[in-house]
C-alpha positions in Angstrom: 31.1 -27.5 51.3 30.5 -25.0 53.7 28.2 -22.3 53.5 29.6 -19.2 53.3 27.4 -16.6 53.3 23.6 -16.4 52.4 21.3 -13.5 50.6 18.0 -13.8 48.7 19.9 -13.8 45.7 22.2 -16.1 45.8 24.6 -18.6 48.5 28.7 -18.2 48.5 29.9 -21.8 49.5 33.6 -22.4 50.2 34.7 -25.8 49.0 37.8 -27.8 51.0 40.5 -27.1 48.6 39.3 -23.0 49.9 38.1 -21.8 46.8 34.5 -20.6 46.5 31.5 -21.6 44.2 28.4 -19.4 44.2 25.2 -20.6 43.4 21.9 -18.5 42.4 18.5 -19.2 43.7 17.8 -22.4 40.8 20.9 -24.0 42.1 22.7 -23.2 39.6 26.1 -22.8 40.0 27.2 -19.1 38.7 31.1 -19.0 36.6 32.7 -15.8 35.1 32.9 -12.8 35.4 29.8 -12.5 37.5 31.1 -14.9 39.8 34.3 -12.7 40.4 31.7 -9.6 41.2 30.1 -11.1 43.4 33.0 -12.7 45.5 34.6 -9.2 45.5 31.5 -7.0 46.6 31.4 -9.9 49.5 34.9 -9.1 50.4 36.1 -13.1 50.0 38.3 -11.9 47.1 41.2 -9.6 45.8 41.9 -8.8 42.7 45.6 -8.2 41.7 46.5 -5.9 38.8 47.8 -8.0 36.0 51.7 -7.3 35.0 52.9 -4.8 32.0 53.8 -6.4 29.1 57.1 -4.3 29.1 57.9 -5.8 32.3 57.2 -9.6 31.2 59.4 -8.7 27.7 62.5 -7.3 29.7 62.5 -9.6 31.9 62.4 -12.4 29.2 65.3 -10.4 27.3 67.1 -10.5 30.3 67.3 -14.3 30.6 67.4 -15.3 27.7 71.2 -16.2 26.4 73.1 -13.8 24.0 74.1 -16.1 21.7 72.2 -19.6 20.0 73.5 -22.9 21.3 75.2 -24.5 18.8 
């Protein structure tokens, strides 16, 4: 892994797969929401807004067959 950014609180690493890992000063990996907040703050990732459930339901309804197969 390659070190992308080092601060006094954590180290951001880039894996060969292109994903990021974050280690705190105790060399423990940071996970979940805390990791996401750190990567957003550093500008390494962008979050997209989730699709609305109504749009997903309409798309599923339009692709579903009108009559059930016999």
